[in-house]
N, C-alpha and C positions, 0 to 999 in steps of 0.2 A: 366273708365267710365262704368257704369252699363247700359246695354241696355235691355229694357223691350221687351219680346217676342211679336211679332205681334199677335193681337187677331183675332181669326176667328169667324165671326158672320154669322148668317144665311143670305143668299142673295137670291134674286129672279133671276133666270136665265130664260130669256124669249126666247122662240123658236117659230117657226111657229106652229100654232094651227093644229096639226095633231094627229091622233091616234098614241101614242108612243109605239113602239115595245120595245125599250131598251135604257137606259141612261148609258153612260160610262164616265169614267175619264181616260185620257191617260197621263202617266208621263214617264220620262226616265232620265238617267244620273244623278241619285240622288247622287251617289258617297259617300255613307255612309262610314265613316272612314277617309275621306280626311281631311287635315288640310290646308286650304287656308292661304296664307300669313304667312307661318310657322315661319318666322324670325321676325314677328311683335308682339307687345304686345297684340293685340286682337286675336291672332291665335286660342286660346282655345275657345273664344266666337264664332268664325266662324265655328269651328268644331261642336260645340253644335247646332248652328243654322241650320246646314244641317239636323241633327236628328230632331230638332223641326219642320222644314218645312215638313219633311216626316210624322211626327205625325199629323201635321195640315191637310195633305192630307186625312188621315184616318177620321179626324173630318168632313172634307168637304164631303167625301163619305157618311157618315151617315146623315149629314144634308140634302144632296140632294137626299137621298134614291137611290143612284147609284146602278145599276145592275152589273156593271163590272168595275174593275180596271185593266188597261193594263199597264204593266211595260216593256218598250222596251229597256232593256239592261242597264248594268252598275248601277244596284241598289247599288252595293258596289264599292268602289274605287280600291280594290284589292281582292285577294282571301278571302272570308269571314271566320271569326272565328266562331266556334260553338256558343259561347256566343252572337255574333252579330246576327246569324240566330235565336237564341231563342228570342232575343229582338224584332226582326222584326216579327217573327211568333206570338208573343203575340199581337202585334199591329194588325196584320191581324185577329186574333181571336176576336177582338172587333168590326169588321165590322158587321153591322146589316143586310144589304141587299146585299152587293156586293160580287161577286166572284172575284178571283184574277188570272190573267195569267201573268207569268213571263218568260222572256228569259234572258240568260246570254250574256253580251256584251264582248267587247275586253278587258276591265279592270277586270271584274269578271268572265272571261271565265272558263269553266268547264274542268280543267286539270285532269290528272289521279288520283290525290290525293285530288281533290276538296271536300270541306265539303258539297257542294250541293248534291253530290252523296249519295243516301241513306237517306238523311234527311227527317224526317217525318213532313211534313207541316200540318197545320190545314186543315180540310176537305174541306174548301172553296178555298184552294190555289192549283193552278196547274202550273207546270213548265215544259218547254221544256228542255230535258236533252241530246238530241242527236244533231249532226251536220248535220243531214239530215231532210227533211221535215216531220213534224208530224202534226196531228190535235188534238185539244182538243174540245170535244163536251160538250156544256152546254145546255142540252135539256130544262131545266126549263125556260131559257130565249131565247130559239130557236136560239142559236148562235153557230157557229163553228169558232175557232181561229186557224190560220195556222202559222207555224213558225219553227224555230230551234234555237239552241244556239251555241255560239262560244265555241270551245274546244281548240283553240290556240289564241294568242293575235292578230296575223295578218292573215287576209284572203284577198288575192288580187284578187281572182276569183269573177266575178260578178254573184254571186249565185242566185240573185233574177231575173236575166234575163232568167233563165232556167226553169221557171215554168209557167203554165197556169191554171187558176182557173177551167175551165170546166173539165180538165183532173183530177185535184186533187179531185174535187167533185165526179166525176164518179168513181174514184178509191177507194173511201171510202163509196160509197152509190150505191148499185146495183139496187135500186128500181126505180130510175128516170134517165132520160137523160135531161140535162138542156141546154137551149139556152140563150145566153146573147144578149139582144138588147141594144146597146149603143145609146141613143138618143142624149146625149151631154156629156160633161166632167163630169157634176155633176148630171145628171138625167138619170136614166136607169131602166130597168125592168129585173127581172129574171123570165123566164117562167118555170113553172112546179115545183116551190118550194117556200117556204116562209122563209127559213133559212137565218139568217144574217151571212155573211162571212167576217171575219176580218183577216188581215195580220199583224203580229207583226214582225217588221224588225229593224235591227241596222246596220248602215253603211252610206256610202256617200263620202268616199275619197279613195285614191289609196291603202292604207294599210288595210282598213276596208270595204270590199265589195263595190266596185264602184256601183253606182245606176244610171240607166237610168230612170229618173223620168217619162218621157212621156210613156215609155214602161210599167213601173210598174203601172201607173195610168190606162192604157188601159186594164189591166188584169181582171177587173170586180169585184174587191172586194168592199164591201159596205164601208169599211174604212181601211186605211193603217196607222198604228201607228208606226211612225219612231222614232228612237233614234240615238245617236252618235254625232250629231251636237248640241252644247249646246245653240245656239241661237234659240228661238222659230220662227217657220215659218209655216204659213198656205199656203201650195202649192195649195190646192184645198179643196173644201168641203169634199172630200173623202180621203185626204192625208195630213199629217202634221207632222212636227217635234215639239214635245212639248217643247224642250229645257230642260235645267236643272232646278231644283227647286230653287237652289241658284247659284249666280255667283261664279265661282271657282278660277278665277284669275283676275288680273287687266285689262286684255284685253277683258274680258267679260262684256262690258258695256250694260246698258239697263235693262229692266225688265226681270224677270225670273218667271216661274210658270208652268202651266199645261193646257191641253186641256180638255174641257168638251163638250160632245155632246149628241145628241139624234138621233136615227134612227127611223123613223116613217113611217106610211102608210096612204095614202089618195088616193087610186086608183093606184098611183105610189109610189114606195119607195123613201123616201127622207131622207136627213141628214142635220143637222145643227150643226155646231161646233163653239166654240169660245175659245180664249185664256184668261186665268185669271192669274193675278199676285199673287204670294204668298211669294216671297222672303223677308227676313227681311231687306235687304239693297241692294244697288247697288254700282258698281264701276262707278265713274263719273270723268270727266275731267273739270278742271277750267283753262281757258286761261286768263292771265292778260296781257293787253297791256301796255307796259312801254313807257315813254317818258323822255326827259331831266330833268324833274322836279321830277321824281320818286325817293323817298328815301326808306330806309329800313323800316322806320316807316309807310310810306304811303302804301308800299307793304303789310306789315303785316295787316294793317287795311282793305285793299281791300279784302284780303283773308278771314279774319274773317267775313266780311260782306257776302261774297259768301257762306261760310260754314253755316252761320245762315239762309240764304235765301234758300239754297238747302237741308239742313238737316244735322245735325252734325253726325248722325249715319251712313251716307254713307261713302264710302272709296274713296279717291281722289288722282288723279294725277294732280299736279300743273304745268302748262306751263307758263313761262314768256317770252314774245315776244316783238318785237319792239326795241327801242333804249333807252339808258340810258346815263347819264352824264359819260364821260370817267373817272372821278375820283371816281365814285360810284362802289362798288362791293357788290352785294347782298349777304346777309348772309343766305345761303340756310339752314344751320343747325338749324337756329332759327325758320324756318317755320314748321318743322315736329311736334313739340309739340302742334301746334295750333288745331289739331284734328286727325281724322283717315286719315293720309296722308302717302301714300305708296311711292310716287315719287315726287321729285321736279326737273324739267328740265328747266334750264336757257338757253333759245335760244335768249336772247337779245344781242344787240351789242352796244359797246361804240359809241357814236355819234361823231366820229372823224371829224375834219376839215382837210381833206386830203391835200388840197392846202397849208394850213399853215404848216402842218407837212412836206410836201415836201420842202417848202422854207427853213424851219429850219434845214432840214437834207439832203439837196441835195448832200452833199459831203460824206455821209456815207451809211451804209447798208440799213438803213430805207428808205432813199431817192431813192436808187437804186431799192429797192423792189417795192415801189409805182410806179416808172416809168415803170418798167418791166410789172407789172400787167396792168397798164393803156394802155400800147402799145400792149397788147396781142390782137389777133384777136377774141378771145372768151370773150365776155363781158356779159355773162349770169349770172344766179344766183350763179352757182358754183364758178365762178371767183370772184364775189362779196364777197362770204363767205371766199374765200382764202385770199382776201385783209384784211378783218376784223381780221381773226384769225392770219394771219401773222404779222400784225402790233401789235396786242395785245401781241403776243409772243416776238417780238423784243423789244417793250417798257418794257415788264416785265423783260427781261434779262438785260436791261440797269439799272433798279432800284437797 
């Protein structure tokens, strides 16, 4: 099946009417070079779609006249090759208004022999190369970005807990002393300066920098661009996970895309952000409820109808639940060719008449098994499943 790339068209992004200081796009976990569903026929398409979505981000940056593109780690799926860096750098060179700030994450960490080291980016591109805090100043957009990069795959230390914005500002700017007045979670003022302060961060689990969200949010940054978690999540107007641009495995259901935002000024500094979908397709689940009348033909037709309804370009896990005639066995292999189907899970049970089975088999192992299960003190769902699976195995052995 040939899949036509998603077209990017100019869109109107509406924000609160304030004097705009700076417009940004925040992405993370692009994983260029990854091959999702590597054992499936569409694997090469999926690999290409990751690159296409990244190219589409560059297009959106130009359409929106974005000032800043933030990349919060794992731009690459593994250590980048020189040719991959050149491709990405060319795309960055086509940005019309945006500057780029990048950090390395746990997948594309900056090891001793990393091609990130010493690479000459386009003049509008800036990258954190150390594992200690640095700042990147962008005076033309009145912005300072804070961050560091991974130099190993795993970092178990909660490194973002050990920083405070006023200290960092003072340590890099001797001309002012800044006080932060926190009015609420999403509205605040910085006295004594006009600079926009952004943190670029990657982490959120035990192996990749545990993050205390409440503590991080209270540090006073205008915006915290998070990466590592592939599911998009707006935690606050000032802190969000953008998620990945494309879903990367069957467990990553739902939309994928990027965060677009504006930091503005109207007496008090404000920020507005929103999530925008950009992925070519999604992983979806289809649940088919079976009954005694269900046949293989009926099952196939129901799945085809759902694929047509939800979109055949998406990738599906099919779950069959409920009951079926005990003489019917669903042909799962016949379901895969119906579309982009990665898994078929049959959780249906034969609709046995256990009383009749017991009467017919009271003097053999089948009858003894039914009696033992029915007399068990545990009559929960697990016991019920054991009864179905056990009878199915015993009847199968007898055939």
